[in-house]
C-alpha positions in Angstrom: 64.8 58.4 150.0 61.5 59.2 149.9 60.4 61.0 153.4 58.2 58.7 155.3 54.6 58.9 155.6 52.9 60.1 159.1 51.0 58.6 161.0 47.4 57.6 159.6 44.5 60.2 160.4 41.3 58.3 161.6 38.4 60.0 161.2 34.8 58.7 162.6 31.8 59.7 161.3 28.7 60.3 162.3 25.1 58.4 160.6 23.1 59.8 158.4 20.6 57.1 157.5 17.1 57.3 159.6 16.8 55.7 162.7 20.7 55.2 162.8 21.4 56.1 166.7 25.1 53.6 166.9 28.5 55.5 166.3 31.4 53.8 164.8 34.0 54.6 167.6 33.1 55.2 170.8 35.7 57.2 173.0 36.8 54.5 175.5 38.5 52.5 172.1 39.3 55.7 170.4 41.5 56.6 173.5 43.5 53.0 172.9 44.3 53.9 169.7 45.1 57.5 169.7 48.5 57.3 170.5 49.3 55.9 167.5 46.7 57.2 164.6 45.8 60.6 164.4 41.5 60.5 165.5 39.0 62.9 164.6 35.3 62.9 165.2 32.2 64.4 163.5 30.3 67.0 166.1 27.6 64.7 167.3 28.5 61.4 166.0 28.2 59.7 169.5 25.0 61.9 170.7 22.5 59.2 169.8 24.4 56.6 171.5 24.9 58.3 174.8 28.7 59.8 173.8 29.6 63.8 173.7 31.5 65.7 172.0 33.3 65.9 175.3 33.3 62.8 175.8 35.5 62.2 172.8 37.6 65.2 172.9 39.1 63.5 176.7 39.7 60.2 174.7 42.1 62.6 172.6 40.1 62.8 169.7 39.6 66.3 168.1 35.9 67.2 166.9 35.0 69.1 163.5 32.9 69.3 160.7 32.2 66.7 157.8 34.3 68.4 155.2 36.8 69.5 157.2 37.4 66.4 158.4 37.2 64.0 155.1 39.3 66.6 153.0 42.3 65.4 156.5 41.2 62.0 156.2 43.1 58.7 155.8 41.1 56.3 157.1 37.0 56.2 157.9 35.0 54.9 159.7 31.3 54.3 160.0 28.9 51.9 160.9 26.7 52.2 157.4 28.5 53.3 154.3 28.0 57.2 153.8 25.5 58.3 150.6 28.2 61.2 150.2 31.6 61.3 150.2 32.7 64.0 148.2 36.3 65.9 149.5 37.5 62.5 150.6 40.8 61.9 148.8 41.4 58.8 146.4 43.5 56.3 147.6 42.1 56.5 151.2 39.9 54.1 153.0 36.3 53.5 154.2 35.6 50.9 156.9 31.9 50.2 157.4 29.3 47.7 156.5 28.0 48.1 152.8 30.1 45.5 151.4 27.3 43.9 148.8 26.4 47.5 147.8 26.7 47.2 143.8 26.2 50.7 143.7 28.6 52.0 146.5 30.9 49.7 144.9 30.9 51.3 142.2 30.9 54.7 143.3 34.1 53.7 145.6 35.7 52.6 142.7 35.3 55.7 140.4 36.8 57.6 143.2 39.5 55.3 143.9 38.7 54.6 147.3 39.8 51.4 149.1 36.4 49.6 151.2 37.4 47.5 153.5 33.3 46.1 154.1 33.3 44.6 157.0 30.2 41.8 156.1 33.5 39.8 154.0 35.2 39.5 157.6 36.1 36.0 157.1 35.4 33.0 159.4 38.4 32.5 161.2 39.7 32.3 164.4 42.7 34.8 164.6 39.4 37.4 163.0 36.6 36.4 165.9 37.3 39.6 167.8 37.2 41.4 164.6 33.6 39.9 163.7 31.0 42.8 163.4 28.0 40.7 162.5 28.6 38.6 165.3 28.1 41.5 167.9 25.7 43.0 166.7 23.7 39.7 165.7 23.7 39.2 169.4 22.4 42.6 170.1 19.3 41.9 167.1 18.8 38.5 168.4 18.0 40.2 172.0 16.6 43.1 170.5 14.1 41.2 168.3 12.4 39.6 171.3 12.2 42.4 173.8 10.2 44.0 170.3 8.1 40.6 170.0 7.3 40.5 173.9 6.2 44.4 173.4 3.9 43.4 170.0 2.6 40.3 171.9 -1.6 40.5 172.8 -0.5 37.9 175.6 2.1 37.2 178.4 5.6 35.9 177.3 6.0 34.0 181.2 3.7 31.4 183.3 1.9 33.3 185.8 -0.3 31.6 189.0 -2.0 34.5 190.5 -5.5 34.8 192.8 -7.4 35.2 188.8 -6.6 32.2 188.0 -3.0 30.9 186.1 -1.3 32.1 182.0 0.5 29.7 180.4 3.9 30.6 178.9 4.0 31.8 175.1 5.9 29.4 172.9 8.9 30.7 171.0 10.8 29.9 168.0 13.9 30.6 166.5 13.7 30.3 162.7 17.6 30.4 162.2 20.2 29.2 164.9 22.9 31.7 164.5 24.0 33.8 166.6 20.7 36.2 166.7 18.6 33.5 166.6 20.5 31.6 169.7 20.5 35.1 171.5 16.4 35.6 170.8 16.2 31.9 172.2 18.0 32.9 175.1 16.3 36.0 175.6 12.5 34.2 175.2 14.2 32.2 178.2 14.9 34.6 180.2 11.5 36.1 180.1 9.9 33.1 181.2 8.6 31.7 177.3 9.1 28.2 176.0 11.4 28.3 173.4 12.7 26.3 170.8 14.7 26.3 167.4 15.2 25.5 163.8 18.0 25.1 161.6 19.1 23.0 158.4 22.3 23.4 159.8 22.2 19.6 162.1 25.3 20.7 164.2 22.8 23.8 165.8 21.0 20.9 167.5 23.6 21.2 170.1 23.3 24.9 170.6 20.0 24.7 170.3 19.1 22.4 173.4 22.2 24.0 175.3 20.1 26.5 175.6 17.4 24.7 177.7 15.0 25.0 174.3 13.6 22.1 172.2 14.8 21.9 168.3 11.8 20.7 166.5 13.7 19.8 163.4 14.3 16.3 163.1 17.8 15.0 163.5 19.5 11.7 161.1 19.5 9.1 163.0 15.7 8.1 163.2 12.9 7.2 160.8 11.6 9.1 158.4 8.1 11.0 158.8 8.7 14.4 157.5 7.0 15.7 160.9 9.1 18.2 162.9 11.0 16.5 165.3 10.8 13.2 164.2 13.7 11.2 163.0 15.3 12.3 159.5 14.3 15.5 157.8 11.7 15.2 154.9 12.1 14.2 151.9 14.4 16.0 149.6 15.6 18.6 152.0 19.3 18.5 152.5 20.9 19.5 155.6 23.7 20.9 155.0 26.5 23.4 156.3 28.8 26.1 154.0 32.0 27.6 154.3 31.5 29.7 157.4 28.9 28.5 158.9 26.7 29.5 156.9 23.6 27.3 156.1 24.3 26.0 152.2 22.1 27.3 149.7 19.0 25.5 149.2 16.8 24.6 145.8 13.6 26.0 145.2 12.1 22.7 145.4 13.6 22.3 149.1 12.5 25.7 150.6 8.4 24.3 149.4 9.4 20.8 151.1 11.1 22.7 154.2 8.1 25.6 154.6 5.4 23.0 154.7 7.4 20.6 157.3 7.5 23.7 159.7 3.9 24.4 159.2 3.0 22.7 162.4 5.4 23.6 164.9 5.3 27.2 163.5 1.0 26.7 164.2 1.8 26.2 167.9 4.2 29.2 168.4 3.0 33.2 169.5 6.8 34.6 168.9 8.7 33.6 165.9 12.1 35.5 165.4 13.7 34.9 161.6 17.0 35.2 160.9 18.1 32.8 158.0 19.9 34.7 155.2 22.3 33.5 152.7 25.4 36.9 152.1 25.1 38.5 149.3 21.6 36.8 148.4 18.1 37.5 149.2 16.8 36.0 151.9 14.9 32.4 152.0 11.7 32.2 152.5 10.5 30.0 155.4 7.0 31.7 155.6 4.7 31.7 153.7 0.6 32.9 153.1 -0.3 29.3 153.6 1.1 28.6 156.4 0.4 32.5 158.2 -3.4 30.9 157.5 -2.5 28.1 160.2 -0.6 30.7 163.0 -2.6 31.0 166.3 -4.0 34.3 165.8 -2.2 37.2 167.8 1.1 35.9 166.8 3.8 37.8 166.0 7.0 37.7 163.9 9.9 40.0 164.1 12.3 38.8 160.8 15.2 39.6 161.5 16.1 39.1 157.5 13.7 41.9 156.2 16.5 44.3 154.5 17.6 41.1 152.6 13.9 40.7 151.9 12.6 38.9 154.7 11.5 35.3 155.6 8.4 35.3 154.9 5.8 36.0 151.6 4.6 39.9 153.5 7.6 41.3 155.1 8.0 44.3 154.3 11.2 46.6 155.7 11.4 49.2 158.3 7.0 48.1 158.4 4.8 46.3 160.6 2.6 44.1 158.0 -0.6 42.7 159.4 -2.4 39.2 158.0 -5.1 38.7 159.1 -4.0 38.8 163.3 -0.6 37.9 162.6 1.5 41.2 163.1 5.1 40.8 161.0 7.8 43.4 162.3 10.6 44.0 159.7 12.3 46.6 161.9 16.2 46.7 160.1 17.8 48.7 163.0 16.7 47.1 165.9 20.6 47.1 167.1 20.4 50.8 167.0 17.2 50.3 169.7 20.4 49.4 172.5 22.5 52.2 170.8 24.9 52.6 173.8 25.6 48.8 173.8 25.7 48.2 170.2 28.2 50.6 169.4 30.5 49.8 172.6 31.1 45.9 170.8 30.9 47.5 167.1 33.7 49.8 168.5 36.0 46.5 170.2 35.5 44.8 166.9 37.0 47.9 164.6 39.7 48.9 167.1 41.2 45.1 167.1 41.0 45.3 163.0 42.3 49.0 163.3 45.3 47.2 165.3 45.9 44.5 163.2 45.9 46.4 160.0 48.5 49.5 161.2 51.9 48.8 161.6 53.9 50.0 164.8 54.2 53.8 163.6 50.7 54.2 162.8 50.6 53.8 159.2 47.4 52.0 157.5 49.0 48.0 155.5 46.7 46.3 153.1 48.3 43.8 151.8 46.5 41.6 149.8 49.2 38.6 151.6 47.3 39.0 154.6 43.8 36.6 154.9 41.8 39.3 156.8 42.3 42.5 154.7 42.4 40.5 151.0 38.6 38.9 152.0 37.5 42.7 153.6 39.1 44.3 150.2 36.9 41.8 147.9 37.5 40.8 144.3 39.8 43.1 142.5 38.3 45.0 140.2 38.2 43.6 136.3 39.4 46.3 134.3 38.9 45.6 130.4 41.2 46.1 127.9 41.6 49.1 125.7 
């Protein structure tokens, strides 16, 4: 009879990408796992998020250098996939973002390392507590409005003073997913007149429940092709794909959509865009013609910058000025709120690990489990000799 395997060794790596201040696991969640697995944390991993090495030691973790930890690891967790995993043994498992990075996939395949790509988590009820995309999108939506408000030349709320009155800023979220809805809620709290847009008809109720105006027409009235009145413009399909994402649209449909949105966008001071397609470049919602029609001094915060952006002028991690319109393309907005973003990320990871670990602290990777199967992705294609 083969000897029983020991409980897994879980390693938390420090993030090394520029401007990434989050940490994959915080001391509170490590304390909940340390009775089941051996936990090791890279020195300084939580410093940028406000968690010291002593905090991790008090939670039951060992703190050490990267090379030492990788050599001992069965499971490695990180926010962003590390660029270097030299020293990690074959058969180990990496849990991180980066599911759509083909170069990373090739490296991990060559090293025989399993990758649980967190973007691939299925959108099913029992996986909701593990969904890092949703938790981090919540932080990004909030941070987007804060960053946009700082960049505006005007105030967000209405003010009435002895020196005169100031009208509230007008804000719109293009994409009413988790990030867009949080952006709407945050803008409303800051006193802006908030609007929301989404090609998914089901999003209207969610936008209006936050006290915002849904600028995209419903499907009940006569078609005018103008946002806010009746049917969608001719040729535009309002649809929802699996997992709650908007279905992909043709080039012609996107062009129709951009022209229909232009009148609404021309009146906005702050625009937050978050339209993305998993594994694909982000759709263009704002082109040069729309930018030319927008109010001078308006600010666009593009949450899709990492996948190409929702405007024709977005550049990742840059501020682009077109006329008097500023486009913020930060790909690290959750890191601006690193402490709470890390807490949420860590809570998701802890829920996932509790699902993957058996009662003796050993990792189970079964293709028979819908969550594990989705996270592992498609099995590699092996060519015949």
